[in-house]
N, C-alpha and C positions, 0 to 999 in steps of 0.2 A: 838322540834323534827329533829332530823337526818334525814330527810327519807334517805341519800342516803348510811347512815350506816347500814340499817334492808338489811340485804340476808335471803334464803332460797331459795332450791333447792331440789325440790321432788329426790326421790330413788340416793341421795346419800349421802354424808356424815352427812346432816343436815336430812332425810328421811329415814331410813334402817331398815328392819326386824332384829327382833333376837332372834321369836320364828317363829312358823309359823300362827300364828297368836296374833303373838304381833309387838310391833313398835315403836320406836322409832324415833320420832320428837324434831327436834332442831327449834331455829331463833337465829339470829343473832340483834343487838342493839349496840347502840353507848355506851359508858360507861357514858356519861354522862346525858344520859337518866332511867339516872336507879330508877329514881321515876315512871314508866312507871309498869303499870302490866300488863300482855300476858296473854292471854285467849284462847284456840284452837278452833274450834265450826268444828265438824265431824259429817259426818255421812254414813252409809251404798255412794257409788254413786251414787244410783239409791233411795234413799228415800232422798239424799240431798234438795231437793226442798221441801218437805210434814211437814219431822222433823227433828231433830239436837239434840246434846249431848253435849256440854261445858267442859273444863277441863283445872284448872287450869295448864300456866307453869310457874317457878323457874327458874332463874339465877342458871344457875348447874355449867359453868366453867365463869373463867375471865383473861383476854389476857390484853396487855398493852392499844389497842385502845375499845376492844367491848368484853360486856356480850352476853352471850350463854343462849338463854332459854332453855329448855329441857322437856317433857312428854311424858310418857312411855303409851299407851293403848296398850289396850286386846280386838281386836277386833271377833264378831260375824262375819260378812259382811267385807270381808279382801281387796272387792274393795272400799278402801278408798275415800271419799270427804272430804278438808275440808280451811280453811280460819280462820286469827290471828286475832281475835279484839285485839286494844292496847287501852286501858286507862290509859289518861294524864293532871294531870290539868286539870281535869273539862271535857275533854273531847273523844271523841271516835270515833277513825279511826280503818279502818281495812284493813286487807292488805292479797292480791287478787295478780294473775299473772296479773293483772292488775296494780299493783305495790300497793302503800297507799293512797283509798279512807275514805271521809266522811258519805258518802248510802252505803251501798252494799245491792242488789238484789239476794234477796237467793231467790225467782221463776228464773231468769235466771240465774242462781251460775254454770248452768252447763258448761256458753261459758268463764268461768273464775277463775274459784276453783284452788286448787292445787288438784292436787290427789296423789296418789297411786296407779294401776292399776289392782293391783294382787299380789298378798304373793303365787311364786314359792316356792316348800320344796327344793329345790337345790339353791333357790338363799340365801337358811338360813344358813350361814358359824358358825361348833360346835368351840365353844371357853369352856377354861377353870381356874377356879380360875384365876389361878396364873397369867395368859396376864394378867389382866390387872395390876396389879402395876411391869413387868419386861421391860425391856428396850434390847434391842434392835439397836447391834451396826456390821454397816458391815464394815469390816477393808481390804484394801486391803491392802498386806502382805508385799508387797516391798516396797510400799508410809510409812508404816505407822511408823517401827522405824528397825533402821538398829540395831538391837542385836548383832547378831553375824557377822560381819566383814567373819570371816574362811568359809561360807557358801555360798558367793557372787564370782561369775562365776568373768575371766578377764575383762569380755567388761562392768562391772557393771562404771553409772555415778557418779561421786564424788556427795555425799548428794548435794540437791538443787540446782544442776542443774535446768535451765528450762527445761521444752520442747519442743523439735523439730519438726519443722516439715516437717523434711526431714524421720522421722525413730522413732520411740520408743527405749526409752529412760529406764534401768532396774536398779533398787537406789540398792536393795539387792536382795541376791535368799532368800523362805522359809521364815517365818512367824516365824519365830527367831528373842527371843526378848521379848518374852508374859508377861516374869521372871521381866525380868527389867521397862517393863512396866506396873504394875501390881496398882502404886501407881496411872496412868495417870487414869486407866480407872475402878479401887479395880477387878479387876479380880475374886477374889474369894467372890462376891458378887453379879456378875455380872452373870446372871441363861445363855443367848443366846447371841451369837450374831455370822457373818456368814463371813466367809472367804474368799475368793472373789481370786478364780483362778489367774495366773498371766497368760497372754494372749499375745502369739505365732504371733500376726495378727502387719501386717504394720500401729500402730497409735500405742501412747500413756496411754490410757484409753482401758479396753475391760476387759472381762472373758471368759474365758474355761467351758462350762454349765455343761461338769461332776465330775469338780472343786470345784462350786460351791454348798459348801454343807456345813453343819453346823460340827461347828470344838468341839471337845470332850474340856470344858474350863478345865478338871482338868489333861491332856493330857500336857496344856499349862504352870502350871504354879507350 
């Protein structure tokens, strides 16, 4: 088993609340360890030493190097403590704050279990169904496409000029060219993107906070 590939970070993208009593937990493992079975052992923080529950975790996501195991818990006590049990080729391992171990002392678990101290209502972000399949682009208008040179001011730099440490370079003006780049981004099927406002500061990259606003797609195509 590739122990160096195993990763879990509490209160992060590996452990986050999706409801006031609902928690998603993930564990990363190497792709070559796909034959491993992973079980989450969990309980309320102050009941962990006495009694625990178990729930299997399944591979939910995969990238070039890793498998990501995931499970969703519906809790009665939002002060959670947990460890991972990994079984592979007849051997049982435990993964806790101490790393991968062959034996785990649940009576002393207070020292090294993972924990989600509390789910605060304000930490739960409301979502809508379409967000899970949405693609977001952040567009730097004057560096994305010089679609309408007529809008460019006199001091615009030639397209492709390297950044200059002496001051900011402006390649074009405005978001012009959205229609010309429809094939690149698929504007008509793209639901959301953010137009980053042009900076007036003495640097090559930046934005104006009052210009960093969602753009109406329909007005650009």
